[in-house]
N, CA and C atoms as a LAMMPS dump frame, in Angstrom:
ITEM: TIMESTEP
0
ITEM: NUMBER OF ATOMS
315
ITEM: BOX BOUNDS ff ff ff
-5.0000000000000000e+02 5.0000000000000000e+02
-5.0000000000000000e+02 5.0000000000000000e+02
-5.0000000000000000e+02 5.0000000000000000e+02
ITEM: ATOMS id mol type element x y z
1 1 1 N -318.775 -128.108 131.894
2 1 2 C -318.053 -126.791 132.134
3 1 3 C -318.929 -125.979 132.938
4 2 1 N -320.133 -126.143 133.003
5 2 2 C -320.419 -124.93 133.806
6 2 3 C -320.48 -125.397 135.469
7 3 1 N -320.12 -126.586 135.237
8 3 2 C -319.848 -127.14 137.053
9 3 3 C -318.638 -126.292 137.366
10 4 1 N -317.415 -126.364 136.694
11 4 2 C -316.136 -125.711 136.775
12 4 3 C -316.349 -124.141 136.98
13 5 1 N -317.267 -123.669 136.032
14 5 2 C -317.367 -122.268 136.1
15 5 3 C -318.055 -121.704 137.369
16 6 1 N -319.021 -122.519 138.111
17 6 2 C -319.423 -122.417 139.316
18 6 3 C -318.371 -122.615 140.502
19 7 1 N -317.651 -123.351 140.342
20 7 2 C -316.585 -123.767 141.211
21 7 3 C -315.574 -122.423 141.206
22 8 1 N -315.273 -121.903 140.186
23 8 2 C -314.375 -120.772 140.04
24 8 3 C -315.105 -119.608 140.791
25 9 1 N -315.949 -119.45 140.26
26 9 2 C -317.001 -118.25 140.74
27 9 3 C -317.094 -118.087 142.423
28 10 1 N -317.377 -119.366 142.902
29 10 2 C -317.461 -119.609 144.378
30 10 3 C -316.156 -119.313 145.166
31 11 1 N -315.117 -119.69 144.556
32 11 2 C -313.542 -119.216 145.045
33 11 3 C -313.18 -117.876 144.856
34 12 1 N -313.63 -117.311 143.914
35 12 2 C -313.416 -115.785 143.836
36 12 3 C -314.442 -114.979 144.493
37 13 1 N -315.476 -115.365 144.917
38 13 2 C -316.287 -114.727 145.814
39 13 3 C -315.96 -114.635 147.1
40 14 1 N -315.011 -115.443 147.506
41 14 2 C -314.156 -115.467 148.952
42 14 3 C -313.311 -114.355 149.046
43 15 1 N -312.855 -113.862 147.891
44 15 2 C -311.774 -112.917 147.936
45 15 3 C -312.194 -111.382 147.93
46 16 1 N -312.109 -110.729 148.933
47 16 2 C -312.225 -109.504 149.053
48 16 3 C -311.09 -108.454 148.713
49 17 1 N -311.491 -107.398 147.963
50 17 2 C -310.487 -106.049 147.849
51 17 3 C -310.521 -105.63 149.319
52 18 1 N -308.958 -105.458 149.56
53 18 2 C -309.007 -104.841 150.976
54 18 3 C -309.435 -103.616 151.176
55 19 1 N -309.563 -102.734 150.106
56 19 2 C -309.837 -101.378 150.263
57 19 3 C -311.231 -101.143 150.393
58 20 1 N -312.294 -102.124 149.926
59 20 2 C -313.527 -102.175 149.938
60 20 3 C -314.029 -103.295 150.41
61 21 1 N -315.246 -103.108 150.96
62 21 2 C -315.696 -104.5 151.645
63 21 3 C -316.582 -105.145 150.647
64 22 1 N -316.336 -105.259 149.508
65 22 2 C -316.995 -106.254 148.42
66 22 3 C -315.72 -107.209 147.831
67 23 1 N -316.293 -108.489 147.671
68 23 2 C -315.491 -109.365 147.029
69 23 3 C -315.378 -108.803 145.44
70 24 1 N -314.259 -109.773 144.651
71 24 2 C -313.958 -109.119 143.459
72 24 3 C -314.998 -109.55 142.359
73 25 1 N -315.855 -110.27 142.575
74 25 2 C -316.747 -110.878 141.685
75 25 3 C -317.946 -109.585 141.801
76 26 1 N -318.238 -109.03 142.965
77 26 2 C -319.099 -107.785 143.165
78 26 3 C -318.607 -106.731 142.556
79 27 1 N -317.37 -106.511 142.798
80 27 2 C -316.53 -105.357 142.203
81 27 3 C -316.423 -105.255 140.379
82 28 1 N -316.838 -106.407 140.156
83 28 2 C -316.774 -106.401 138.665
84 28 3 C -315.433 -106.709 138.104
85 29 1 N -314.395 -107.169 138.848
86 29 2 C -312.938 -107.396 138.56
87 29 3 C -312.817 -108.539 137.629
88 30 1 N -313.715 -109.343 137.342
89 30 2 C -313.361 -110.541 136.786
90 30 3 C -314.201 -110.464 135.3
91 31 1 N -313.321 -110.433 134.388
92 31 2 C -313.818 -109.912 132.883
93 31 3 C -314.191 -111.321 132.137
94 32 1 N -313.476 -112.551 132.427
95 32 2 C -313.837 -113.67 131.463
96 32 3 C -313.293 -114.904 132.525
97 33 1 N -313.97 -116.04 132.143
98 33 2 C -313.885 -117.169 132.992
99 33 3 C -313.899 -118.179 131.346
100 34 1 N -312.602 -118.694 130.926
101 34 2 C -312.727 -119.628 129.865
102 34 3 C -312.258 -120.814 130.286
103 35 1 N -313.01 -122.182 129.858
104 35 2 C -312.692 -123.55 130.221
105 35 3 C -312.752 -124.289 128.846
106 36 1 N -311.596 -124.988 128.987
107 36 2 C -311.413 -126.094 127.891
108 36 3 C -311.046 -127.311 128.591
109 37 1 N -312.17 -128.373 128.342
110 37 2 C -311.607 -129.575 129.264
111 37 3 C -311.599 -129.312 130.641
112 38 1 N -310.412 -129.621 131.205
113 38 2 C -309.805 -129.577 132.566
114 38 3 C -309.134 -128.212 132.91
115 39 1 N -308.972 -127.433 131.812
116 39 2 C -308.224 -126.282 131.959
117 39 3 C -308.912 -124.962 131.851
118 40 1 N -308.459 -124.04 132.792
119 40 2 C -309.466 -122.793 132.973
120 40 3 C -308.515 -121.65 132.841
121 41 1 N -308.947 -120.654 132.336
122 41 2 C -308.281 -119.291 132.343
123 41 3 C -309.318 -118.179 133.108
124 42 1 N -308.59 -117.445 133.811
125 42 2 C -309.751 -116.38 134.294
126 42 3 C -308.893 -115.05 134.04
127 43 1 N -309.754 -114.428 133.516
128 43 2 C -309.107 -113.099 133.106
129 43 3 C -309.612 -111.896 133.87
130 44 1 N -308.809 -111.093 134.627
131 44 2 C -309.427 -110.117 135.651
132 44 3 C -308.553 -108.728 135.649
133 45 1 N -309.1 -107.857 136.305
134 45 2 C -308.556 -106.659 136.444
135 45 3 C -308.348 -106.263 137.788
136 46 1 N -308.063 -105.28 138.163
137 46 2 C -307.762 -104.205 139.314
138 46 3 C -308.406 -103.195 139.371
139 47 1 N -308.892 -102.265 140.334
140 47 2 C -309.576 -101.264 140.271
141 47 3 C -308.764 -99.975 139.663
142 48 1 N -307.357 -100.217 139.732
143 48 2 C -306.508 -99.553 139.139
144 48 3 C -305.082 -100.001 138.977
145 49 1 N -304.272 -99.979 137.965
146 49 2 C -303.006 -100.412 137.673
147 49 3 C -302.148 -100.225 138.907
148 50 1 N -302.427 -99.282 139.712
149 50 2 C -301.585 -99.027 140.504
150 50 3 C -301.952 -99.099 142.118
151 51 1 N -303.096 -100.067 141.858
152 51 2 C -303.581 -100.8 143.082
153 51 3 C -302.78 -101.347 144.328
154 52 1 N -302.376 -100.796 145.521
155 52 2 C -301.692 -101.159 146.327
156 52 3 C -301.617 -102.485 146.883
157 53 1 N -302.845 -103.063 146.623
158 53 2 C -303.075 -104.46 147.065
159 53 3 C -303.18 -105.493 146.029
160 54 1 N -302.808 -105.084 144.758
161 54 2 C -302.865 -106.153 143.566
162 54 3 C -302.108 -107.097 143.934
163 55 1 N -300.868 -107.067 144.187
164 55 2 C -300.206 -108.434 144.386
165 55 3 C -300.746 -109.434 145.295
166 56 1 N -301.532 -108.862 146.38
167 56 2 C -302.106 -109.804 147.654
168 56 3 C -303.256 -110.445 146.982
169 57 1 N -303.917 -109.33 145.936
170 57 2 C -305.211 -110.043 145.312
171 57 3 C -304.977 -111.341 144.541
172 58 1 N -303.97 -110.843 143.749
173 58 2 C -303.599 -111.904 142.411
174 58 3 C -302.798 -112.966 143.234
175 59 1 N -302.301 -112.964 144.433
176 59 2 C -301.701 -114.343 145.123
177 59 3 C -302.786 -114.959 145.784
178 60 1 N -303.841 -114.089 146.339
179 60 2 C -305.198 -114.793 146.808
180 60 3 C -306.069 -115.715 145.92
181 61 1 N -305.986 -115.02 144.45
182 61 2 C -306.892 -115.561 143.618
183 61 3 C -306.011 -116.97 143.059
184 62 1 N -304.797 -116.993 143.06
185 62 2 C -304.216 -117.773 142.51
186 62 3 C -304.292 -119.021 143.787
187 63 1 N -304.012 -118.886 144.623
188 63 2 C -304.162 -119.735 145.841
189 63 3 C -305.686 -120.272 145.956
190 64 1 N -306.68 -119.457 145.911
191 64 2 C -307.966 -120.159 146.105
192 64 3 C -308.345 -121.075 144.875
193 65 1 N -307.964 -120.443 143.411
194 65 2 C -308.259 -121.419 142.342
195 65 3 C -307.361 -122.816 142.474
196 66 1 N -306.241 -122.666 142.944
197 66 2 C -305.401 -123.935 143.332
198 66 3 C -306.264 -125.01 144.083
199 67 1 N -307.26 -124.505 144.766
200 67 2 C -307.803 -125.396 145.706
201 67 3 C -309.046 -126.446 145.004
202 68 1 N -309.012 -126.057 143.757
203 68 2 C -309.94 -126.804 142.979
204 68 3 C -309.45 -127.906 142.263
205 69 1 N -309.522 -129.029 142.909
206 69 2 C -308.638 -130.359 142.383
207 69 3 C -309.307 -130.881 141.214
208 70 1 N -310.453 -130.656 140.877
209 70 2 C -311.07 -131.024 139.622
210 70 3 C -310.448 -130.347 138.314
211 71 1 N -309.84 -129.41 138.263
212 71 2 C -309.078 -128.719 137.41
213 71 3 C -307.657 -129.02 137.295
214 72 1 N -307.025 -129.316 136.283
215 72 2 C -305.788 -129.815 135.872
216 72 3 C -304.845 -128.48 135.899
217 73 1 N -305.29 -127.067 135.346
218 73 2 C -304.518 -126.112 135.048
219 73 3 C -305.215 -124.856 135.064
220 74 1 N -305.031 -123.81 135.802
221 74 2 C -305.657 -122.487 135.875
222 74 3 C -304.764 -121.53 135.752
223 75 1 N -304.997 -120.803 134.782
224 75 2 C -304.156 -119.507 134.216
225 75 3 C -304.903 -118.265 134.731
226 76 1 N -304.064 -117.285 135.276
227 76 2 C -304.783 -116.143 135.738
228 76 3 C -303.963 -115.139 135.106
229 77 1 N -304.938 -114.225 134.304
230 77 2 C -304.307 -113.239 133.418
231 77 3 C -304.858 -111.985 133.875
232 78 1 N -304.104 -110.899 134.198
233 78 2 C -304.316 -109.704 134.667
234 78 3 C -304.223 -108.807 133.571
235 79 1 N -305.491 -107.995 133.27
236 79 2 C -305.606 -106.861 132.061
237 79 3 C -305.947 -105.672 132.731
238 80 1 N -305.611 -104.492 131.836
239 80 2 C -306.439 -103.435 132.215
240 80 3 C -306.915 -102.455 131.069
241 81 1 N -307.318 -103.392 130.169
242 81 2 C -308.029 -102.874 129.039
243 81 3 C -309.4 -103.906 128.704
244 82 1 N -310.568 -103.384 129.116
245 82 2 C -310.899 -102.078 129.594
246 82 3 C -310.452 -101.921 130.948
247 83 1 N -310.329 -100.48 131.13
248 83 2 C -310.071 -100.049 132.601
249 83 3 C -311.212 -100.183 133.587
250 84 1 N -311.162 -100.794 134.641
251 84 2 C -312.236 -100.937 135.467
252 84 3 C -312.901 -99.624 135.884
253 85 1 N -314.108 -99.74 136.074
254 85 2 C -314.901 -98.315 136.61
255 85 3 C -316.134 -99.001 137.298
256 86 1 N -316.828 -98.197 138.228
257 86 2 C -317.829 -98.628 138.973
258 86 3 C -319.098 -99.299 138.281
259 87 1 N -319.133 -98.801 136.929
260 87 2 C -320.325 -99.32 136.246
261 87 3 C -320.186 -100.921 136.004
262 88 1 N -319.029 -101.458 136.173
263 88 2 C -318.948 -102.846 135.974
264 88 3 C -319.317 -103.661 137.574
265 89 1 N -319.679 -102.875 138.374
266 89 2 C -319.926 -103.572 139.647
267 89 3 C -321.674 -104.125 139.495
268 90 1 N -322.044 -104.98 140.53
269 90 2 C -323.387 -105.258 140.597
270 90 3 C -324.07 -103.779 141.293
271 91 1 N -325.185 -103.483 140.984
272 91 2 C -325.94 -102.502 141.395
273 91 3 C -325.77 -101.798 142.834
274 92 1 N -326.132 -102.794 143.93
275 92 2 C -326.076 -102.243 145.122
276 92 3 C -324.564 -101.788 145.786
277 93 1 N -323.725 -102.628 145.342
278 93 2 C -322.276 -102.288 145.777
279 93 3 C -321.997 -100.922 145.178
280 94 1 N -322.375 -100.892 143.998
281 94 2 C -321.933 -99.603 143.404
282 94 3 C -322.577 -98.234 143.877
283 95 1 N -323.729 -98.372 144.293
284 95 2 C -324.508 -97.129 144.741
285 95 3 C -323.917 -96.821 146.291
286 96 1 N -323.445 -98.151 146.965
287 96 2 C -322.614 -97.822 148.396
288 96 3 C -321.386 -97.153 148.124
289 97 1 N -320.644 -97.483 146.874
290 97 2 C -319.249 -96.846 146.849
291 97 3 C -319.427 -95.464 146.472
292 98 1 N -320.59 -95.397 145.61
293 98 2 C -320.769 -93.867 144.918
294 98 3 C -321.305 -92.897 146.079
295 99 1 N -321.845 -93.56 147.137
296 99 2 C -322.267 -92.585 148.161
297 99 3 C -321.094 -92.317 149.273
298 100 1 N -320.026 -93.039 149.071
299 100 2 C -318.947 -92.808 150.068
300 100 3 C -317.949 -91.568 149.198
301 101 1 N -318.399 -91.263 147.858
302 101 2 C -317.657 -90.485 147.329
303 101 3 C -316.284 -90.825 146.758
304 102 1 N -315.918 -92.292 147.004
305 102 2 C -314.671 -92.619 146.31
306 102 3 C -314.771 -92.73 144.816
307 103 1 N -315.711 -92.816 144.2
308 103 2 C -316.22 -92.694 142.628
309 103 3 C -317.159 -92.026 142.397
310 104 1 N -317.019 -91.361 141.308
311 104 2 C -318.188 -90.145 140.787
312 104 3 C -318.738 -90.656 139.507
313 105 1 N -319.744 -90.827 139.102
314 105 2 C -320.588 -90.967 137.969
315 105 3 C -320.095 -90.034 136.889
């Protein structure tokens, strides 16, 4: 199962949020990766429910995950609870974004 989790994360790290120069894993948009046998479920969010790139990010997530031939089924669930905030990010990207003034602590 850890092998599948690593494959999923590797694919998700290839997807950048078009508004920021960080991938969706760095941004902390991935909330859960659940694996049962050869089925997986990825629970993720967007930086805002009104994200203008939301559809393209979701489409890219589905496309990248479908490349994992070892998995038979992958479900992608989008949630907004909890609402994303910069504290979900890895430390360095958060600091960079805070310096831009986009987000405030």
